C-alpha positions in Angstrom: 147.5 67.9 -29.8 148.2 68.9 -33.3 150.3 65.5 -32.9 147.1 63.7 -32.5 145.1 65.2 -34.8 147.8 64.3 -37.2 147.5 60.7 -36.3 144.2 60.4 -36.7 144.1 61.4 -40.3 145.4 58.3 -41.8 143.8 55.4 -38.8 140.1 56.6 -39.6 140.9 56.5 -43.8 140.2 59.8 -44.3 138.4 61.2 -46.3 136.5 57.9 -46.6 135.8 57.6 -42.5 136.1 53.9 -41.4 134.6 52.5 -37.7 138.3 52.0 -36.0 138.6 52.4 -32.1 142.1 52.8 -32.3 141.2 56.5 -32.5 140.6 55.9 -28.7 144.4 56.7 -28.4 144.8 59.5 -30.2 141.3 61.0 -28.9 142.4 60.0 -24.8 146.4 61.8 -25.6 144.6 64.7 -26.4 142.3 65.0 -23.8 145.4 64.7 -21.6 147.0 67.7 -23.5 143.8 69.5 -23.0 144.2 68.7 -19.2 147.3 69.6 -18.6 146.8 73.3 -21.1 143.9 73.6 -18.4 146.4 73.2 -15.4 148.8 76.3 -16.4 145.5 78.7 -16.0 145.6 81.5 -13.6 143.6 83.0 -11.3 143.8 86.5 -12.6 143.2 87.6 -16.0 146.5 88.9 -17.5 147.9 88.0 -21.0 149.5 85.1 -20.0 145.9 84.2 -19.1 143.7 85.2 -22.2 146.5 82.7 -24.4 145.6 80.1 -22.3 142.5 80.4 -22.8 142.7 80.4 -27.3 145.4 77.3 -26.4 142.0 75.2 -24.7 140.2 76.3 -27.4 142.3 75.2 -29.9 142.8 72.3 -27.8 138.8 71.9 -27.5 138.5 71.7 -31.9 141.0 69.5 -32.1 138.7 67.6 -29.4 136.1 67.8 -31.2 137.9 66.9 -35.0 138.8 63.5 -32.8 135.7 62.8 -31.9 134.0 63.5 -34.7 136.5 61.1 -36.6 135.9 58.3 -33.9 132.1 58.6 -33.7 130.7 59.6 -37.0 130.7 55.9 -38.4 129.7 54.2 -35.9 126.3 56.6 -35.6 126.1 56.4 -39.5 126.2 52.9 -39.2 123.4 52.4 -36.6 121.2 54.6 -39.2 122.2 52.4 -42.3 122.0 48.9 -40.8 117.2 49.4 -40.1 
């Protein structure tokens, strides 16, 4: 997950975010990583279950950052194209 975020930063030319569809690949890898983390969750609550929940929340925050890098330039472009 962290590798996807680190790969997305230079691809998006952060802090001058540019629209590029190459950010789909780190986002897909992050989605697969989140799905793998969800597979590890157990039915009964334990400290392991709580740790997995923390990892899932971290994965979702990283995924939200990647989707922001992917979608924000397009929303900005559509709002200024009028």
